C-alpha positions in Angstrom: 138.8 56.5 128.8 136.5 54.2 127.2 133.5 55.6 125.5 130.1 54.7 126.7 128.6 56.0 123.1 129.3 55.1 119.8 129.7 53.0 117.2 132.1 51.7 114.2 132.2 50.0 111.1 133.1 46.1 111.1 132.1 45.5 107.7 129.8 46.3 104.3 128.7 43.9 102.2 126.1 42.9 99.4 124.8 39.3 99.3 122.8 37.6 96.1 121.9 34.1 95.4 124.7 32.3 93.2 127.3 35.2 93.9 130.1 35.6 95.6 129.4 38.2 98.5 131.1 41.5 98.1 132.5 42.8 100.9 135.0 45.2 102.5 135.9 45.4 106.4 137.1 48.4 108.5 139.1 48.2 111.8 139.3 51.5 114.3 142.2 54.5 113.1 142.5 55.4 109.4 140.7 52.9 106.7 141.9 54.0 103.0 139.9 52.4 100.4 141.8 53.6 96.9 141.8 52.5 93.2 141.1 54.1 90.0 137.8 55.3 88.5 134.6 52.4 88.4 135.9 50.4 91.2 133.5 50.8 93.4 134.4 53.0 96.0 131.4 55.8 95.5 129.0 52.4 95.5 130.8 51.5 98.8 129.9 55.1 100.7 126.4 54.9 99.2 126.0 51.5 100.5 126.9 52.9 103.6 124.5 55.6 103.6 121.7 53.5 102.8 122.4 50.9 105.4 122.1 54.2 107.9 119.1 54.9 107.1 119.0 57.0 103.9 116.0 56.8 101.9 117.7 56.5 98.9 119.4 53.1 97.1 122.6 53.2 95.7 122.8 54.0 92.1 122.8 51.0 90.3 125.5 49.3 88.8 126.3 46.7 86.0 128.4 44.6 88.5 125.7 44.7 91.3 122.9 43.3 89.1 123.0 39.9 90.9 122.9 41.2 94.4 119.4 42.1 96.0 120.3 42.6 99.7 123.1 45.3 101.0 124.8 44.3 104.8 126.4 46.2 107.5 128.0 45.1 110.5 128.2 48.0 113.3 130.7 47.4 116.9 129.3 49.4 119.6 132.1 50.9 121.5 130.5 50.4 124.9 131.0 47.0 125.2 132.6 45.5 121.9 128.8 44.0 120.4 128.4 43.2 117.4 125.4 43.9 115.3 124.3 43.3 111.8 121.7 45.1 109.7 120.5 43.9 106.5 118.1 45.7 103.9 116.6 44.8 100.2 118.8 46.9 97.6 115.0 47.7 96.6 114.2 49.8 99.7 111.9 48.7 102.8 112.4 47.8 106.3 116.0 46.5 108.3 116.7 43.5 109.8 118.6 43.5 112.9 120.7 40.6 114.4 121.7 41.2 117.8 124.7 39.7 119.3 122.7 36.7 120.9 121.4 35.7 117.6 118.3 37.1 117.9 116.5 39.2 115.2 113.7 42.1 114.8 112.6 44.1 112.2 113.4 48.0 112.0 111.1 50.6 110.2 113.2 52.2 107.8 111.6 55.9 108.5 112.2 57.6 111.6 109.4 58.0 114.6 110.0 60.0 117.7 107.8 58.0 119.8 109.0 54.5 118.4 111.6 52.2 119.1 111.5 49.8 116.5 113.0 52.1 113.6 116.9 51.9 112.7 116.8 55.6 113.2 116.4 54.8 116.7 118.9 52.1 117.0 122.0 54.4 115.8 120.9 56.9 118.1 120.8 54.5 121.0 124.4 53.5 119.9 125.4 57.1 119.6 124.0 58.2 123.1 121.4 60.4 121.4 118.3 59.5 122.5 115.5 61.2 123.2 116.8 64.5 122.5 115.0 67.5 121.2 115.9 69.7 118.0 114.5 73.4 117.3 112.8 73.7 114.2 111.9 77.1 113.6 112.5 80.7 115.3 109.5 80.1 117.7 111.1 77.5 119.5 108.9 74.8 118.2 110.8 71.3 118.5 110.8 67.8 117.4 112.9 64.3 118.3 116.2 64.4 116.7 116.5 61.9 113.9 119.8 60.1 112.8 119.4 61.2 109.4 119.9 64.7 110.7 123.8 64.0 111.9 124.2 61.6 108.7 125.5 64.9 106.4 128.1 65.3 109.0 129.7 61.9 109.4 128.9 60.3 105.8 130.2 62.9 102.6 129.8 62.0 99.2 132.3 63.3 96.3 129.9 66.1 95.5 128.9 67.3 98.8 132.8 67.7 100.0 133.2 70.4 97.2 129.7 72.2 97.3 129.8 75.8 97.8 128.1 76.2 101.3 128.7 75.0 104.6 129.3 71.3 105.9 126.6 72.1 108.2 123.9 72.8 105.8 122.0 71.1 103.8 120.8 74.4 101.4 117.4 73.9 102.4 115.7 77.2 103.9 113.6 75.3 106.1 116.1 72.9 107.9 118.3 75.7 108.6 117.2 76.0 112.0 117.1 71.9 112.6 121.0 71.9 111.2 122.0 74.7 113.5 120.3 72.6 116.5 121.8 69.7 115.5 125.5 71.3 115.2 124.8 73.1 118.7 124.0 69.5 120.3 127.0 68.3 119.1 129.6 70.8 120.5 127.7 70.8 123.5 126.0 68.0 124.5 123.1 69.9 124.9 119.8 69.9 123.0 116.7 71.8 122.8 114.5 70.3 125.2 115.0 73.3 127.6 113.9 76.0 125.1 110.4 76.9 125.3 108.4 78.2 122.1 107.2 81.8 122.4 103.5 82.8 122.4 101.8 85.0 119.7 100.8 88.3 120.9 99.2 89.8 117.8 96.4 88.5 116.0 98.5 89.1 112.6 101.3 87.4 113.7 99.3 84.4 114.5 98.3 84.8 110.8 101.4 84.6 109.9 102.5 81.6 112.0 99.5 79.8 110.9 100.4 80.5 107.3 104.0 79.5 108.3 102.8 76.1 109.7 100.8 75.5 106.7 103.6 76.3 104.3 106.0 74.2 106.7 103.6 71.4 106.7 103.4 71.6 102.8 107.0 71.7 102.7 107.2 68.4 104.8 104.8 66.9 102.9 106.8 67.6 99.6 110.1 66.5 101.1 108.2 63.3 102.1 107.3 62.9 98.7 110.9 63.5 97.3 112.2 61.2 99.9 109.5 58.5 98.4 111.0 59.2 94.9 114.3 58.3 96.1 116.3 61.3 94.8 119.3 62.6 95.7 120.1 64.9 93.4 119.2 68.7 93.4 116.8 70.5 90.3 119.3 71.3 88.4 121.2 67.7 88.3 117.5 66.4 87.7 117.1 68.6 84.7 120.2 67.1 83.5 119.2 64.0 84.0 116.0 64.7 82.3 117.7 65.7 79.1 119.9 62.6 79.4 116.7 60.6 79.5 115.2 62.3 76.7 118.1 61.2 74.3 118.5 57.8 75.5 114.5 57.5 74.7 114.8 59.2 71.3 117.8 56.9 70.6 116.1 53.8 72.0 112.8 54.7 69.9 114.7 55.0 66.6 116.8 51.2 67.5 113.7 49.8 68.0 112.0 51.1 65.3 115.1 50.0 63.1 114.7 46.8 64.6 111.0 46.3 64.1 111.9 46.7 60.3 114.2 44.2 60.3 111.6 41.8 62.0 109.1 42.7 59.6 111.3 41.7 57.0 112.0 38.5 58.0 108.4 37.9 59.1 107.3 38.9 55.5 110.2 36.3 54.0 108.6 33.6 56.6 105.2 34.3 55.4 106.2 33.7 51.8 107.8 30.6 52.6 105.0 29.3 54.3 102.6 30.0 52.0 104.9 28.3 49.0 105.3 25.2 51.5 101.5 25.1 51.8 100.9 25.5 48.3 103.8 22.4 47.8 101.9 20.2 50.0 98.7 21.1 48.3 100.5 19.7 44.8 102.3 16.6 46.9 98.8 15.5 47.6 97.8 16.2 43.5 100.8 14.2 42.9 100.2 11.3 45.6 96.5 10.7 44.4 97.8 10.6 40.4 100.6 7.8 41.4 98.0 5.6 43.0 95.4 5.9 40.1 98.4 5.9 37.6 99.5 2.5 39.7 95.7 1.1 39.3 95.6 1.8 35.6 98.8 0.3 35.4 97.9 -2.4 37.2 94.3 -2.9 35.1 96.5 -2.6 31.8 98.7 -5.8 32.6 95.7 -7.6 33.6 94.2 -6.6 30.1 97.6 -7.9 28.5 97.5 -11.3 30.2 93.6 -11.7 28.9 94.6 -10.8 25.5 97.6 -13.1 25.4 94.6 -16.1 26.9 92.7 -15.0 24.1 95.3 -15.3 21.9 96.7 -18.6 22.7 93.1 -20.0 23.2 92.3 -19.1 19.3 95.6 -20.7 18.2 94.6 -24.0 20.0 91.2 -24.1 18.7 92.3 -23.4 15.4 94.1 -27.0 15.6 90.9 -28.6 16.5 88.6 -30.6 14.0 84.9 -30.5 13.7 83.0 -33.5 16.1 79.5 -34.1 16.9 77.1 -31.2 17.3 77.1 -30.3 20.7 73.3 -29.3 20.3 72.1 -32.8 18.8 75.0 -35.3 19.2 75.0 -35.9 15.3 78.2 -36.5 13.1 79.4 -33.6 10.9 77.7 -35.2 7.8 74.4 -35.2 9.4 74.8 -31.7 10.6 72.0 -29.8 9.7 72.4 -26.2 8.7 70.0 -24.6 11.7 72.3 -26.3 14.0 75.2 -24.5 12.5 76.5 -21.5 14.3 78.8 -18.8 13.2 82.1 -18.9 14.8 84.9 -16.5 14.7 88.1 -17.4 12.6 90.5 -18.3 15.3 93.0 -16.6 13.2 91.3 -13.2 13.1 90.6 -13.4 16.6 94.6 -13.9 17.5 95.5 -11.1 14.8 92.4 -8.7 16.8 94.1 -9.5 20.4 97.5 -8.9 19.2 96.3 -5.4 17.8 94.5 -4.6 20.7 97.6 -5.6 23.0 99.7 -3.3 20.8 97.1 -0.5 21.7 97.5 -1.0 25.3 101.4 -1.1 25.3 101.5 1.7 23.5 99.0 3.2 26.3 101.5 1.8 29.0 104.3 3.6 27.2 102.5 6.7 27.7 101.5 6.3 31.2 105.0 4.9 32.1 106.2 8.4 31.0 103.8 10.4 32.7 104.1 8.6 35.9 107.5 9.6 35.2 107.1 12.9 34.9 105.2 13.0 38.6 107.8 11.3 39.9 110.6 14.0 38.9 107.9 17.2 39.6 107.4 15.1 43.3 111.6 14.6 43.6 111.7 18.9 42.7 108.9 19.6 45.2 110.5 17.8 48.2 113.9 19.2 47.0 112.7 22.6 47.1 110.3 21.5 50.4 113.6 20.8 51.9 115.2 24.2 50.7 112.4 26.2 52.2 112.3 24.2 55.2 116.2 25.3 55.8 115.6 28.7 55.2 112.4 28.8 57.4 114.8 27.5 59.8 117.6 29.9 59.4 114.5 32.7 59.8 113.3 31.6 62.8 116.9 31.3 64.6 117.6 34.8 63.6 114.3 36.0 64.9 114.6 34.0 68.2 118.2 34.1 68.6 119.2 37.8 67.6 116.0 39.9 66.7 113.6 39.0 69.5 116.2 39.3 72.0 117.7 42.6 70.6 113.8 44.1 70.8 112.9 42.5 74.2 115.9 44.4 75.4 115.4 47.6 73.6 111.8 47.3 75.2 113.0 47.1 78.6 115.4 49.9 78.3 112.4 52.1 76.9 110.5 51.1 79.6 112.4 51.5 82.4 113.6 55.0 81.0 110.0 56.1 80.4 109.9 55.0 84.2 112.8 56.9 85.5 111.6 59.8 83.5 108.3 60.0 85.0 110.2 59.9 88.5 112.3 62.7 87.4 110.0 64.7 86.2 107.7 63.9 89.4 110.8 64.9 91.2 111.1 68.4 89.4 107.6 69.3 89.8 107.9 68.5 93.4 111.7 71.0 93.7 109.1 73.3 91.8 106.2 73.6 94.3 109.1 73.1 97.3 110.6 76.2 96.0 107.6 78.3 95.7 106.6 76.8 99.2 110.2 78.0 101.1 109.8 81.4 99.1 106.8 82.1 100.7 107.9 80.9 104.0 111.2 83.0 104.1 109.0 85.7 103.2 106.6 85.0 106.1 110.2 84.3 108.5 111.5 87.7 107.4 108.1 89.3 108.3 107.8 87.8 111.4 111.7 88.2 112.7 110.5 92.2 112.7 107.9 91.3 115.7 109.3 88.4 117.2 112.5 87.5 119.3 114.2 84.8 118.3 113.8 81.6 121.3 117.2 81.1 122.9 119.7 78.5 123.3 122.5 79.3 120.8 126.0 78.0 120.4 128.3 79.5 122.8 131.4 81.7 121.4 133.6 79.4 123.2 132.7 76.5 121.9 132.9 77.8 118.3 136.0 78.9 119.0 137.4 75.7 120.3 136.0 74.2 117.0 137.9 76.1 115.0 140.7 75.6 117.1 140.3 72.1 116.3 139.9 72.6 112.5 143.3 75.1 112.2 145.1 72.0 114.1 143.9 69.6 111.8 145.1 71.9 108.7 148.0 72.7 110.5 148.9 69.2 110.8 148.4 69.0 107.2 150.8 71.2 106.4 148.1 73.3 104.3 149.8 76.7 102.8 149.5 80.1 104.0 147.6 79.1 106.8 147.5 81.7 110.0 144.1 81.2 111.9 140.6 79.5 111.4 137.5 81.1 112.8 133.7 79.9 112.7 131.2 82.4 111.3 127.9 82.8 112.2 127.1 84.5 109.3 127.9 81.7 106.8 127.9 79.0 109.6 131.1 78.2 108.6 135.0 78.5 109.0 137.0 81.2 107.6 140.5 80.1 106.9 143.2 83.3 107.1 140.7 85.7 106.9 138.9 84.1 103.6 135.5 82.4 103.8 136.0 78.6 103.4 133.1 78.4 100.0 135.4 81.3 98.4 138.1 79.1 97.6 138.1 76.7 94.5 137.2 72.7 94.5 140.4 71.5 95.9 140.6 73.8 98.7 136.8 73.3 99.8 137.3 69.5 99.5 140.3 69.5 101.8 138.7 72.5 104.7 135.4 69.8 104.3 137.6 66.9 105.6 139.0 69.2 108.0 136.0 70.2 109.3 134.7 66.5 109.4 137.6 65.2 111.1 137.5 68.2 113.7 134.1 67.5 114.4 134.8 64.0 115.2 137.9 64.7 117.4 136.5 67.6 119.2 133.2 65.5 120.0 135.3 62.4 121.4 138.2 64.1 122.8 135.2 65.9 125.3 133.3 62.5 125.5 130.7 64.0 123.8 128.1 62.2 121.9 129.0 61.2 118.4 127.9 58.5 116.4 132.0 57.7 116.4 133.4 57.2 113.0 133.5 59.5 109.8 133.5 58.6 106.1 134.8 60.9 103.3 134.8 60.4 99.7 137.5 61.9 97.6 139.0 64.7 99.6 142.4 64.9 97.9 141.4 63.9 94.1 140.7 67.5 93.1 144.1 68.4 94.2 146.5 67.6 91.6 144.9 70.4 89.5 144.5 73.5 92.2 142.6 76.3 91.0 144.8 79.4 90.1 142.7 81.6 92.6 143.8 78.9 95.5 147.1 78.8 97.3 149.2 76.0 95.7 149.2 73.1 98.1 152.5 71.5 99.5 153.8 68.6 97.6 153.6 66.6 101.1 150.2 67.8 102.0 148.9 64.4 101.2 151.4 62.5 103.4 150.7 64.4 106.0 146.9 64.3 105.8 147.2 60.6 105.7 149.9 60.3 108.6 147.9 63.1 110.8 144.6 61.1 110.5 146.6 58.2 111.4 148.0 59.5 114.5 145.0 61.5 115.4 142.4 59.2 115.0 143.8 55.4 116.0 141.3 55.4 118.4 138.3 56.0 116.6 137.4 55.6 113.1 137.7 57.2 110.0 137.3 55.9 106.4 138.9 57.7 103.4 138.1 56.9 99.7 140.6 57.8 97.2 142.0 57.4 94.0 145.7 57.4 95.0 147.0 54.8 97.3 148.4 56.3 100.9 152.0 56.5 101.4 153.5 53.1 101.2 155.6 53.2 104.9 152.0 54.1 106.4 151.0 50.6 104.9 154.2 49.1 105.4 153.9 50.0 109.3 150.3 48.6 109.7 149.7 52.6 110.7 146.1 52.3 108.8 144.2 50.0 107.0 144.5 50.2 103.1 142.3 48.3 100.6 143.5 49.0 97.1 141.4 48.1 94.3 143.5 47.7 90.6 140.5 47.9 88.7 142.1 44.9 86.4 142.8 41.2 86.7 145.8 41.9 89.1 145.0 42.2 92.9 141.5 42.8 94.1 139.7 44.3 91.3 137.2 46.6 93.0 134.4 46.4 95.5 132.2 43.4 93.4 134.3 40.4 92.9 134.8 39.4 89.3 132.6 36.8 87.6 134.4 33.2 87.8 
């Protein structure tokens, strides 16, 4: 019979600018994504949960740094219409593209009186809009949120082995809501008919008022934790805080060592620049001396030319005889003594000119030697300058290409680690406050139960028995060892397998029985046409069975094969997604009885969820 509600996953993808989309596609029936660790299997589950409205974004992995948007395509079972939701990995609202191509924005937080939230969208597909769930023993109710269902259909590898009921989150203040949600799924009836009881005594009224204040305070704290975006409990956060402190200390030491290297290079650069400035100053002095020496050499050469001219003129004058007096024009024999002048002897003048020329040549020789020294010093300085410039270039390259990028990277790591540590510290503070508030709320609840009759609307014994039989059928089909009978304990709100509490087993049995619980809930709802999202996703239900705990019964060798064969057969018309390290039996793959996606972690085949860079 065709279902009128529910939906199935079609694909989940990551997109980004300049990178190939990371994508996996799903089909009806059993889907198995297998491969070694660090190939993105858990990241796929986190992306699905995030796109189903989780507040926390998928944990950052190096391979996904280039992606900015997560995409989920779903198919409504009523009419096979497909819808595409996208959400930025940094958080925020959703974009919904409908089958007709129109788009709208959906708020990420559930608000009971709004229909433009992602929670309302999924509840509408699942046939669960307008449902109310009880929040406390007094019978108060609130609108159902899709996140109230998420932990029943998306099971992480941490949750699948936890020592608590698959129905419960472990928070005291949400236990009533979680029980109401389970009742809704088993019976199809919500708590809209529940009437909150009135307080009869003043003391009870005071207790209730205090409880409401504490509940509001607890909700505020949980909202703050949701805004912080943590999915870890307090002990996990404390462990992360220790790791962050160690990272900060190591990064600070590396940054300090790098700073010393940078300072050393800066000192060398400073010394090189100082020497270059000194050399430039000396170049200016030598350039001035060269110019002045050139002028002086020209002057000496001019003086030599003048002295040569004087010497030549003296020789020619000595060859000339006396003529008429230049004063009166008389012949030599008539010259008067007062007209005579003492003239220099041309020979003496020539000798004096030669002596002076020799002296100037000596000066020119000294000047030439000095100019040669200036030239040699200039050449040496130029050679030293070239070496210093090369050294400076190498130092600059070392700073620009290696040290500064490393310093920037370490600074970014330091800053991001401090920011993360602040968020973790804030979350720890919130958890501490929440623990105190829940402790007070628990004591008030215990006091109120003695004077208050719980509001009615409990799960019928027949519904619980039928559900337990559904779980038993799954385990028996999987050839669970030593299986006798499965019952449901209203004390633990969990199944009891062969007379033993499910949570008392080791990790291996807890994981496989959690998988049986989740798949049985899906099968129970689908076979009775009760509202259910229509699928389930489970991470690592079998991986811990390779080394079962000593207190647990040994798992049969063919349990793994029976597990996959039963899910493939029993849920062929619905949808189950298994994320597991080992691949399912090859005969199921060869017969196309399941959808198998295998990650290799190597260059052979598909490496992982994120495509390898090309």
